[in-house]
All heavy atoms as a GROMACS GRO file, in nm:
protein
  487
    1MET      N    1   0.357  -0.008  -1.392
    1MET     CA    2   0.446   0.083  -1.324
    1MET      C    3   0.369   0.144  -1.207
    1MET      O    4   0.247   0.147  -1.208
    1MET     CB    5   0.499   0.183  -1.426
    1MET     CG    6   0.453   0.324  -1.418
    1MET     SD    7   0.526   0.428  -1.544
    1MET     CE    8   0.380   0.505  -1.600
    2LYS      N    9   0.442   0.191  -1.108
    2LYS     CA   10   0.380   0.248  -0.989
    2LYS      C   11   0.396   0.399  -0.984
    2LYS      O   12   0.502   0.451  -1.015
    2LYS     CB   13   0.442   0.188  -0.864
    2LYS     CG   14   0.406   0.042  -0.843
    2LYS     CD   15   0.434   0.003  -0.700
    2LYS     CE   16   0.406  -0.144  -0.678
    2LYS     NZ   17   0.269  -0.180  -0.680
    3VAL      N   18   0.287   0.466  -0.947
    3VAL     CA   19   0.289   0.609  -0.918
    3VAL      C   20   0.218   0.628  -0.784
    3VAL      O   21   0.146   0.539  -0.738
    3VAL     CB   22   0.220   0.694  -1.028
    3VAL    CG1   23   0.295   0.684  -1.160
    3VAL    CG2   24   0.075   0.657  -1.046
    4ILE      N   25   0.239   0.741  -0.723
    4ILE     CA   26   0.172   0.773  -0.598
    4ILE      C   27   0.062   0.875  -0.630
    4ILE      O   28   0.090   0.982  -0.684
    4ILE     CB   29   0.269   0.835  -0.496
    4ILE    CG1   30   0.393   0.746  -0.475
    4ILE    CG2   31   0.199   0.864  -0.363
    4ILE    CD1   32   0.364   0.608  -0.423
    5VAL      N   33  -0.063   0.838  -0.601
    5VAL     CA   34  -0.177   0.926  -0.629
    5VAL      C   35  -0.240   0.965  -0.495
    5VAL      O   36  -0.289   0.878  -0.423
    5VAL     CB   37  -0.281   0.858  -0.720
    5VAL    CG1   38  -0.399   0.951  -0.745
    5VAL    CG2   39  -0.218   0.815  -0.851
    6ASN      N   40  -0.234   1.094  -0.464
    6ASN     CA   41  -0.289   1.146  -0.338
    6ASN      C   42  -0.241   1.064  -0.218
    6ASN      O   43  -0.317   1.031  -0.128
    6ASN     CB   44  -0.441   1.152  -0.342
    6ASN     CG   45  -0.492   1.255  -0.440
    6ASN    OD1   46  -0.416   1.334  -0.495
    6ASN    ND2   47  -0.621   1.256  -0.462
    7GLY      N   48  -0.112   1.027  -0.221
    7GLY     CA   49  -0.050   0.958  -0.109
    7GLY      C   50  -0.059   0.807  -0.112
    7GLY      O   51   0.002   0.740  -0.028
    8ASP      N   52  -0.133   0.750  -0.207
    8ASP     CA   53  -0.149   0.605  -0.217
    8ASP      C   54  -0.082   0.552  -0.342
    8ASP      O   55  -0.092   0.612  -0.449
    8ASP     CB   56  -0.297   0.566  -0.220
    8ASP     CG   57  -0.370   0.600  -0.090
    8ASP    OD1   58  -0.308   0.586   0.017
    8ASP    OD2   59  -0.488   0.639  -0.097
    9SER      N   60  -0.016   0.437  -0.329
    9SER     CA   61   0.049   0.374  -0.444
    9SER      C   62  -0.056   0.319  -0.541
    9SER      O   63  -0.155   0.260  -0.498
    9SER     CB   64   0.138   0.259  -0.395
    9SER     OG   65   0.204   0.198  -0.502
   10SER      N   66  -0.035   0.344  -0.670
   10SER     CA   67  -0.126   0.294  -0.774
   10SER      C   68  -0.046   0.231  -0.886
   10SER      O   69   0.059   0.284  -0.925
   10SER     CB   70  -0.209   0.408  -0.833
   10SER     OG   71  -0.307   0.451  -0.745
   11ASP      N   72  -0.095   0.120  -0.937
   11ASP     CA   73  -0.035   0.057  -1.054
   11ASP      C   74  -0.106   0.109  -1.177
   11ASP      O   75  -0.229   0.106  -1.185
   11ASP     CB   76  -0.050  -0.096  -1.050
   11ASP     CG   77   0.042  -0.159  -0.948
   11ASP    OD1   78   0.160  -0.121  -0.942
   11ASP    OD2   79  -0.005  -0.247  -0.873
   12ILE      N   80  -0.028   0.160  -1.273
   12ILE     CA   81  -0.084   0.205  -1.400
   12ILE      C   82   0.000   0.145  -1.512
   12ILE      O   83   0.112   0.098  -1.490
   12ILE     CB   84  -0.087   0.359  -1.411
   12ILE    CG1   85   0.054   0.419  -1.402
   12ILE    CG2   86  -0.176   0.419  -1.303
   12ILE    CD1   87   0.061   0.568  -1.432
   13ARG      N   88  -0.052   0.147  -1.632
   13ARG     CA   89   0.024   0.090  -1.744
   13ARG      C   90   0.131   0.190  -1.790
   13ARG      O   91   0.115   0.311  -1.776
   13ARG     CB   92  -0.067   0.049  -1.857
   13ARG     CG   93  -0.146   0.158  -1.921
   13ARG     CD   94  -0.235   0.103  -2.033
   13ARG     NE   95  -0.331   0.199  -2.074
   13ARG     CZ   96  -0.305   0.302  -2.154
   13ARG    NH1   97  -0.185   0.320  -2.201
   13ARG    NH2   98  -0.400   0.387  -2.186
   14ASP      N   99   0.240   0.136  -1.841
   14ASP     CA  100   0.346   0.221  -1.895
   14ASP      C  101   0.290   0.311  -2.003
   14ASP      O  102   0.204   0.271  -2.081
   14ASP     CB  103   0.459   0.135  -1.955
   14ASP     CG  104   0.541   0.065  -1.848
   14ASP    OD1  105   0.527   0.098  -1.729
   14ASP    OD2  106   0.621  -0.023  -1.884
   15GLY      N  107   0.338   0.434  -2.007
   15GLY     CA  108   0.294   0.528  -2.109
   15GLY      C  109   0.164   0.599  -2.078
   15GLY      O  110   0.112   0.672  -2.160
   16SER      N  111   0.112   0.578  -1.957
   16SER     CA  112  -0.013   0.644  -1.919
   16SER      C  113   0.006   0.794  -1.911
   16SER      O  114   0.110   0.843  -1.870
   16SER     CB  115  -0.063   0.593  -1.784
   16SER     OG  116  -0.114   0.463  -1.795
   17THR      N  117  -0.098   0.865  -1.949
   17THR     CA  118  -0.098   1.011  -1.941
   17THR      C  119  -0.186   1.053  -1.823
   17THR      O  120  -0.256   0.970  -1.764
   17THR     CB  121  -0.155   1.072  -2.070
   17THR    OG1  122  -0.291   1.028  -2.084
   17THR    CG2  123  -0.073   1.034  -2.192
   18VAL      N  124  -0.184   1.181  -1.793
   18VAL     CA  125  -0.272   1.234  -1.690
   18VAL      C  126  -0.417   1.204  -1.727
   18VAL      O  127  -0.497   1.159  -1.644
   18VAL     CB  128  -0.249   1.386  -1.669
   18VAL    CG1  129  -0.358   1.446  -1.582
   18VAL    CG2  130  -0.112   1.412  -1.610
   19ALA      N  131  -0.454   1.224  -1.854
   19ALA     CA  132  -0.590   1.196  -1.899
   19ALA      C  133  -0.626   1.049  -1.878
   19ALA      O  134  -0.736   1.018  -1.832
   19ALA     CB  135  -0.606   1.234  -2.046
   20GLY      N  136  -0.534   0.960  -1.909
   20GLY     CA  137  -0.557   0.817  -1.890
   20GLY      C  138  -0.575   0.781  -1.744
   20GLY      O  139  -0.659   0.697  -1.709
   21LEU      N  140  -0.497   0.844  -1.657
   21LEU     CA  141  -0.510   0.818  -1.514
   21LEU      C  142  -0.646   0.865  -1.464
   21LEU      O  143  -0.714   0.792  -1.392
   21LEU     CB  144  -0.398   0.890  -1.437
   21LEU     CG  145  -0.406   0.880  -1.285
   21LEU    CD1  146  -0.394   0.736  -1.238
   21LEU    CD2  147  -0.299   0.967  -1.221
   22LEU      N  148  -0.687   0.986  -1.503
   22LEU     CA  149  -0.818   1.037  -1.462
   22LEU      C  150  -0.930   0.945  -1.510
   22LEU      O  151  -1.024   0.915  -1.436
   22LEU     CB  152  -0.840   1.179  -1.513
   22LEU     CG  153  -0.752   1.287  -1.450
   22LEU    CD1  154  -0.772   1.420  -1.522
   22LEU    CD2  155  -0.779   1.301  -1.302
   23GLU      N  156  -0.918   0.898  -1.633
   23GLU     CA  157  -1.019   0.807  -1.688
   23GLU      C  158  -1.023   0.676  -1.609
   23GLU      O  159  -1.130   0.626  -1.574
   23GLU     CB  160  -0.989   0.778  -1.836
   23GLU     CG  161  -1.095   0.696  -1.903
   23GLU     CD  162  -1.066   0.677  -2.051
   23GLU    OE1  163  -1.031   0.776  -2.118
   23GLU    OE2  164  -1.078   0.561  -2.098
   24ALA      N  165  -0.906   0.621  -1.579
   24ALA     CA  166  -0.900   0.496  -1.503
   24ALA      C  167  -0.960   0.511  -1.363
   24ALA      O  168  -1.020   0.419  -1.310
   24ALA     CB  169  -0.755   0.448  -1.494
   25LEU      N  170  -0.944   0.630  -1.305
   25LEU     CA  171  -0.998   0.657  -1.172
   25LEU      C  172  -1.143   0.704  -1.177
   25LEU      O  173  -1.203   0.733  -1.074
   25LEU     CB  174  -0.912   0.762  -1.101
   25LEU     CG  175  -0.769   0.721  -1.071
   25LEU    CD1  176  -0.690   0.840  -1.017
   25LEU    CD2  177  -0.765   0.605  -0.973
   26LYS      N  178  -1.197   0.715  -1.299
   26LYS     CA  179  -1.335   0.762  -1.321
   26LYS      C  180  -1.357   0.902  -1.262
   26LYS      O  181  -1.457   0.929  -1.196
   26LYS     CB  182  -1.436   0.662  -1.266
   26LYS     CG  183  -1.429   0.526  -1.334
   26LYS     CD  184  -1.536   0.434  -1.286
   26LYS     CE  185  -1.532   0.295  -1.339
   26LYS     NZ  186  -1.460   0.260  -1.453
   27ILE      N  187  -1.259   0.989  -1.290
   27ILE     CA  188  -1.266   1.128  -1.247
   27ILE      C  189  -1.276   1.215  -1.371
   27ILE      O  190  -1.189   1.208  -1.459
   27ILE     CB  191  -1.140   1.167  -1.166
   27ILE    CG1  192  -1.130   1.083  -1.038
   27ILE    CG2  193  -1.142   1.316  -1.132
   27ILE    CD1  194  -1.000   1.103  -0.962
   28GLY      N  195  -1.381   1.297  -1.379
   28GLY     CA  196  -1.395   1.390  -1.491
   28GLY      C  197  -1.291   1.501  -1.482
   28GLY      O  198  -1.251   1.540  -1.372
   29ARG      N  199  -1.247   1.552  -1.594
   29ARG     CA  200  -1.144   1.655  -1.594
   29ARG      C  201  -1.197   1.796  -1.572
   29ARG      O  202  -1.119   1.888  -1.553
   29ARG     CB  203  -1.066   1.662  -1.725
   29ARG     CG  204  -1.091   1.566  -1.827
   29ARG     CD  205  -1.025   1.611  -1.956
   29ARG     NE  206  -0.966   1.497  -2.021
   29ARG     CZ  207  -0.882   1.504  -2.118
   29ARG    NH1  208  -0.844   1.619  -2.165
   29ARG    NH2  209  -0.832   1.398  -2.171
   30GLU      N  210  -1.327   1.812  -1.578
   30GLU     CA  211  -1.386   1.946  -1.576
   30GLU      C  212  -1.354   2.024  -1.449
   30GLU      O  213  -1.326   2.142  -1.455
   30GLU     CB  214  -1.538   1.939  -1.593
   30GLU     CG  215  -1.587   1.871  -1.718
   30GLU     CD  216  -1.581   1.719  -1.708
   30GLU    OE1  217  -1.602   1.664  -1.597
   30GLU    OE2  218  -1.554   1.656  -1.810
   31ARG      N  219  -1.362   1.959  -1.335
   31ARG     CA  220  -1.350   2.031  -1.208
   31ARG      C  221  -1.238   1.975  -1.122
   31ARG      O  222  -1.255   1.952  -1.002
   31ARG     CB  223  -1.483   2.024  -1.133
   31ARG     CG  224  -1.596   2.089  -1.213
   31ARG     CD  225  -1.722   2.091  -1.138
   31ARG     NE  226  -1.705   2.193  -1.034
   31ARG     CZ  227  -1.805   2.247  -0.968
   31ARG    NH1  228  -1.926   2.210  -0.991
   31ARG    NH2  229  -1.782   2.338  -0.876
   32VAL      N  230  -1.122   1.952  -1.184
   32VAL     CA  231  -1.006   1.904  -1.109
   32VAL      C  232  -0.882   1.985  -1.144
   32VAL      O  233  -0.876   2.048  -1.250
   32VAL     CB  234  -0.976   1.755  -1.135
   32VAL    CG1  235  -1.090   1.665  -1.092
   32VAL    CG2  236  -0.939   1.728  -1.278
   33ALA      N  237  -0.788   1.981  -1.052
   33ALA     CA  238  -0.653   2.032  -1.078
   33ALA      C  239  -0.560   1.915  -1.052
   33ALA      O  240  -0.580   1.836  -0.958
   33ALA     CB  241  -0.621   2.148  -0.986
   34VAL      N  242  -0.458   1.901  -1.137
   34VAL     CA  243  -0.364   1.790  -1.124
   34VAL      C  244  -0.223   1.846  -1.112
   34VAL      O  245  -0.182   1.931  -1.190
   34VAL     CB  246  -0.372   1.694  -1.245
   34VAL    CG1  247  -0.272   1.580  -1.231
   34VAL    CG2  248  -0.514   1.638  -1.260
   35GLU      N  249  -0.152   1.795  -1.013
   35GLU     CA  250  -0.013   1.832  -0.989
   35GLU      C  251   0.071   1.706  -1.001
   35GLU      O  252   0.037   1.603  -0.945
   35GLU     CB  253  -0.001   1.890  -0.848
   35GLU     CG  254   0.137   1.928  -0.806
   35GLU     CD  255   0.138   1.974  -0.662
   35GLU    OE1  256   0.102   2.089  -0.636
   35GLU    OE2  257   0.175   1.891  -0.576
   36VAL      N  258   0.178   1.714  -1.078
   36VAL     CA  259   0.271   1.601  -1.090
   36VAL      C  260   0.409   1.653  -1.050
   36VAL      O  261   0.461   1.746  -1.112
   36VAL     CB  262   0.275   1.544  -1.233
   36VAL    CG1  263   0.378   1.432  -1.244
   36VAL    CG2  264   0.138   1.494  -1.276
   37GLY      N  265   0.465   1.595  -0.944
   37GLY     CA  266   0.597   1.636  -0.900
   37GLY      C  267   0.606   1.783  -0.864
   37GLY      O  268   0.701   1.851  -0.903
   38LEU      N  269   0.506   1.834  -0.793
   38LEU     CA  270   0.500   1.974  -0.746
   38LEU      C  271   0.479   2.076  -0.857
   38LEU      O  272   0.496   2.195  -0.836
   38LEU     CB  273   0.626   2.010  -0.664
   38LEU     CG  274   0.654   1.922  -0.544
   38LEU    CD1  275   0.783   1.966  -0.475
   38LEU    CD2  276   0.538   1.925  -0.446
   39GLU      N  277   0.441   2.031  -0.976
   39GLU     CA  278   0.411   2.121  -1.088
   39GLU      C  279   0.267   2.100  -1.132
   39GLU      O  280   0.226   1.986  -1.158
   39GLU     CB  281   0.502   2.092  -1.208
   39GLU     CG  282   0.650   2.109  -1.182
   39GLU     CD  283   0.699   2.248  -1.212
   39GLU    OE1  284   0.633   2.319  -1.290
   39GLU    OE2  285   0.803   2.284  -1.156
   40ILE      N  286   0.191   2.208  -1.142
   40ILE     CA  287   0.053   2.200  -1.192
   40ILE      C  288   0.058   2.166  -1.341
   40ILE      O  289   0.133   2.227  -1.417
   40ILE     CB  290  -0.022   2.333  -1.172
   40ILE    CG1  291  -0.029   2.370  -1.024
   40ILE    CG2  292  -0.160   2.329  -1.235
   40ILE    CD1  293  -0.119   2.283  -0.942
   41VAL      N  294  -0.021   2.068  -1.381
   41VAL     CA  295  -0.031   2.030  -1.522
   41VAL      C  296  -0.150   2.105  -1.582
   41VAL      O  297  -0.263   2.087  -1.536
   41VAL     CB  298  -0.050   1.878  -1.539
   41VAL    CG1  299  -0.063   1.840  -1.686
   41VAL    CG2  300   0.064   1.802  -1.473
   42PRO      N  301  -0.126   2.189  -1.684
   42PRO     CA  302  -0.239   2.259  -1.748
   42PRO      C  303  -0.336   2.159  -1.811
   42PRO      O  304  -0.294   2.056  -1.865
   42PRO     CB  305  -0.172   2.344  -1.856
   42PRO     CG  306  -0.029   2.353  -1.816
   42PRO     CD  307   0.002   2.226  -1.742
   43LYS      N  308  -0.465   2.190  -1.804
   43LYS     CA  309  -0.566   2.100  -1.864
   43LYS      C  310  -0.536   2.068  -2.010
   43LYS      O  311  -0.560   1.957  -2.056
   43LYS     CB  312  -0.705   2.160  -1.852
   43LYS     CG  313  -0.761   2.157  -1.711
   43LYS     CD  314  -0.906   2.198  -1.711
   43LYS     CE  315  -0.960   2.215  -1.571
   43LYS     NZ  316  -0.957   2.096  -1.490
   44ALA      N  317  -0.482   2.165  -2.082
   44ALA     CA  318  -0.451   2.144  -2.224
   44ALA      C  319  -0.343   2.038  -2.244
   44ALA      O  320  -0.327   1.985  -2.354
   44ALA     CB  321  -0.405   2.276  -2.287
   45CYS      N  322  -0.270   2.002  -2.138
   45CYS     CA  323  -0.161   1.904  -2.148
   45CYS      C  324  -0.198   1.767  -2.092
   45CYS      O  325  -0.115   1.675  -2.094
   45CYS     CB  326  -0.037   1.957  -2.076
   45CYS     SG  327   0.029   2.108  -2.147
   46TYR      N  328  -0.320   1.750  -2.042
   46TYR     CA  329  -0.359   1.622  -1.982
   46TYR      C  330  -0.341   1.505  -2.078
   46TYR      O  331  -0.302   1.396  -2.038
   46TYR     CB  332  -0.504   1.625  -1.933
   46TYR     CG  333  -0.530   1.701  -1.805
   46TYR    CD1  334  -0.431   1.776  -1.742
   46TYR    CD2  335  -0.655   1.700  -1.748
   46TYR    CE1  336  -0.457   1.846  -1.625
   46TYR    CE2  337  -0.682   1.770  -1.631
   46TYR     CZ  338  -0.583   1.842  -1.570
   46TYR     OH  339  -0.610   1.910  -1.454
   47ASP      N  340  -0.371   1.526  -2.206
   47ASP     CA  341  -0.361   1.417  -2.305
   47ASP      C  342  -0.217   1.384  -2.342
   47ASP      O  343  -0.191   1.274  -2.391
   47ASP     CB  344  -0.438   1.453  -2.432
   47ASP     CG  345  -0.588   1.455  -2.409
   47ASP    OD1  346  -0.639   1.366  -2.337
   47ASP    OD2  347  -0.655   1.546  -2.461
   48THR      N  348  -0.125   1.475  -2.319
   48THR     CA  349   0.013   1.453  -2.364
   48THR      C  350   0.114   1.440  -2.251
   48THR      O  351   0.226   1.397  -2.275
   48THR     CB  352   0.058   1.569  -2.456
   48THR    OG1  353   0.046   1.693  -2.386
   48THR    CG2  354  -0.024   1.572  -2.584
   49HIS      N  355   0.076   1.474  -2.128
   49HIS     CA  356   0.169   1.465  -2.016
   49HIS      C  357   0.179   1.319  -1.972
   49HIS      O  358   0.089   1.265  -1.910
   49HIS     CB  359   0.125   1.553  -1.899
   49HIS     CG  360   0.227   1.560  -1.790
   49HIS    ND1  361   0.308   1.670  -1.774
   49HIS    CD2  362   0.263   1.471  -1.695
   49HIS    CE1  363   0.389   1.648  -1.672
   49HIS    NE2  364   0.362   1.527  -1.624
   50THR      N  365   0.291   1.256  -2.006
   50THR     CA  366   0.312   1.114  -1.975
   50THR      C  367   0.366   1.100  -1.834
   50THR      O  368   0.458   1.171  -1.793
   50THR     CB  369   0.412   1.052  -2.075
   50THR    OG1  370   0.360   1.072  -2.208
   50THR    CG2  371   0.430   0.904  -2.050
   51LEU      N  372   0.309   1.006  -1.760
   51LEU     CA  373   0.353   0.979  -1.624
   51LEU      C  374   0.471   0.882  -1.626
   51LEU      O  375   0.480   0.795  -1.712
   51LEU     CB  376   0.238   0.923  -1.542
   51LEU     CG  377   0.119   1.017  -1.528
   51LEU    CD1  378   0.000   0.944  -1.466
   51LEU    CD2  379   0.155   1.140  -1.446
   52MET      N  380   0.560   0.899  -1.527
   52MET     CA  381   0.680   0.817  -1.517
   52MET      C  382   0.675   0.737  -1.386
   52MET      O  383   0.608   0.776  -1.291
   52MET     CB  384   0.805   0.905  -1.517
   52MET     CG  385   0.812   1.003  -1.634
   52MET     SD  386   0.818   0.922  -1.792
   52MET     CE  387   0.986   0.873  -1.797
   53GLU      N  388   0.749   0.628  -1.383
   53GLU     CA  389   0.762   0.544  -1.263
   53GLU      C  390   0.795   0.634  -1.143
   53GLU      O  391   0.887   0.716  -1.149
   53GLU     CB  392   0.872   0.442  -1.283
   53GLU     CG  393   0.899   0.353  -1.164
   53GLU     CD  394   0.796   0.243  -1.145
   53GLU    OE1  395   0.740   0.195  -1.246
   53GLU    OE2  396   0.772   0.206  -1.030
   54GLY      N  397   0.719   0.618  -1.035
   54GLY     CA  398   0.746   0.690  -0.912
   54GLY      C  399   0.692   0.831  -0.904
   54GLY      O  400   0.711   0.899  -0.802
   55ASP      N  401   0.626   0.880  -1.011
   55ASP     CA  402   0.570   1.015  -1.006
   55ASP      C  403   0.474   1.028  -0.888
   55ASP      O  404   0.400   0.935  -0.855
   55ASP     CB  405   0.493   1.049  -1.135
   55ASP     CG  406   0.581   1.110  -1.243
   55ASP    OD1  407   0.696   1.149  -1.214
   55ASP    OD2  408   0.532   1.120  -1.358
   56LYS      N  409   0.476   1.146  -0.827
   56LYS     CA  410   0.382   1.178  -0.720
   56LYS      C  411   0.276   1.270  -0.780
   56LYS      O  412   0.305   1.380  -0.824
   56LYS     CB  413   0.453   1.244  -0.605
   56LYS     CG  414   0.546   1.147  -0.535
   56LYS     CD  415   0.611   1.206  -0.414
   56LYS     CE  416   0.690   1.094  -0.349
   56LYS     NZ  417   0.811   1.140  -0.288
   57VAL      N  418   0.152   1.221  -0.784
   57VAL     CA  419   0.040   1.292  -0.846
   57VAL      C  420  -0.059   1.332  -0.736
   57VAL      O  421  -0.097   1.249  -0.653
   57VAL     CB  422  -0.031   1.200  -0.949
   57VAL    CG1  423  -0.146   1.274  -1.017
   57VAL    CG2  424   0.068   1.147  -1.051
   58GLU      N  425  -0.098   1.457  -0.738
   58GLU     CA  426  -0.204   1.505  -0.649
   58GLU      C  427  -0.320   1.550  -0.737
   58GLU      O  428  -0.302   1.628  -0.829
   58GLU     CB  429  -0.155   1.622  -0.562
   58GLU     CG  430  -0.048   1.585  -0.462
   58GLU     CD  431  -0.098   1.493  -0.352
   58GLU    OE1  432  -0.215   1.507  -0.310
   58GLU    OE2  433  -0.019   1.407  -0.308
   59ILE      N  434  -0.438   1.499  -0.706
   59ILE     CA  435  -0.560   1.535  -0.779
   59ILE      C  436  -0.654   1.603  -0.680
   59ILE      O  437  -0.689   1.544  -0.577
   59ILE     CB  438  -0.627   1.411  -0.841
   59ILE    CG1  439  -0.530   1.340  -0.936
   59ILE    CG2  440  -0.755   1.453  -0.915
   59ILE    CD1  441  -0.579   1.206  -0.983
   60VAL      N  442  -0.692   1.725  -0.711
   60VAL     CA  443  -0.783   1.800  -0.625
   60VAL      C  444  -0.912   1.823  -0.703
   60VAL      O  445  -0.909   1.875  -0.814
   60VAL     CB  446  -0.722   1.936  -0.585
   60VAL    CG1  447  -0.818   2.016  -0.499
   60VAL    CG2  448  -0.589   1.916  -0.513
   61GLN      N  449  -1.024   1.780  -0.644
   61GLN     CA  450  -1.155   1.802  -0.707
   61GLN      C  451  -1.223   1.920  -0.644
   61GLN      O  452  -1.223   1.934  -0.521
   61GLN     CB  453  -1.242   1.678  -0.690
   61GLN     CG  454  -1.188   1.557  -0.761
   61GLN     CD  455  -1.281   1.438  -0.752
   61GLN    OE1  456  -1.397   1.450  -0.720
   61GLN    NE2  457  -1.229   1.322  -0.783
   62PHE      N  458  -1.280   2.006  -0.727
   62PHE     CA  459  -1.353   2.122  -0.680
   62PHE      C  460  -1.498   2.085  -0.659
   62PHE      O  461  -1.559   2.025  -0.746
   62PHE     CB  462  -1.340   2.237  -0.780
   62PHE     CG  463  -1.197   2.278  -0.802
   62PHE    CD1  464  -1.130   2.237  -0.915
   62PHE    CD2  465  -1.130   2.353  -0.708
   62PHE    CE1  466  -0.997   2.273  -0.936
   62PHE    CE2  467  -0.998   2.389  -0.727
   62PHE     CZ  468  -0.931   2.348  -0.841
   63VAL      N  469  -1.552   2.122  -0.543
   63VAL     CA  470  -1.688   2.088  -0.508
   63VAL      C  471  -1.764   2.216  -0.478
   63VAL      O  472  -1.716   2.301  -0.403
   63VAL     CB  473  -1.691   1.996  -0.386
   63VAL    CG1  474  -1.833   1.960  -0.347
   63VAL    CG2  475  -1.609   1.870  -0.410
   64GLY      N  476  -1.880   2.230  -0.540
   64GLY     CA  477  -1.963   2.348  -0.514
   64GLY      C  478  -2.055   2.323  -0.396
   64GLY      O  479  -2.073   2.211  -0.351
   65GLY      N  480  -2.110   2.425  -0.347
   65GLY     CA  481  -2.204   2.410  -0.236
   65GLY      C  482  -2.222   2.542  -0.163
   65GLY      O  483  -2.161   2.641  -0.198
   66GLY      N  484  -2.295   2.536  -0.059
   66GLY     CA  485  -2.314   2.661   0.012
   66GLY      C  486  -2.376   2.646   0.145
   66GLY      O  487  -2.380   2.561   0.217
   0.00000   0.00000   0.00000
């Protein structure tokens, strides 16, 4: 199935969750925020929030520095 991740089309398997998408993209969950369809997904829901065909996902990574 196809979803849009940060503006780019991505193929993922049916039934994928936010956690599964992050794992497939090799992105740790510790320092990210995920929005699906203009709604922020709480970290506690990453394992259970199932993605649907055509979902628009935005992943923002927090970077430290100074």
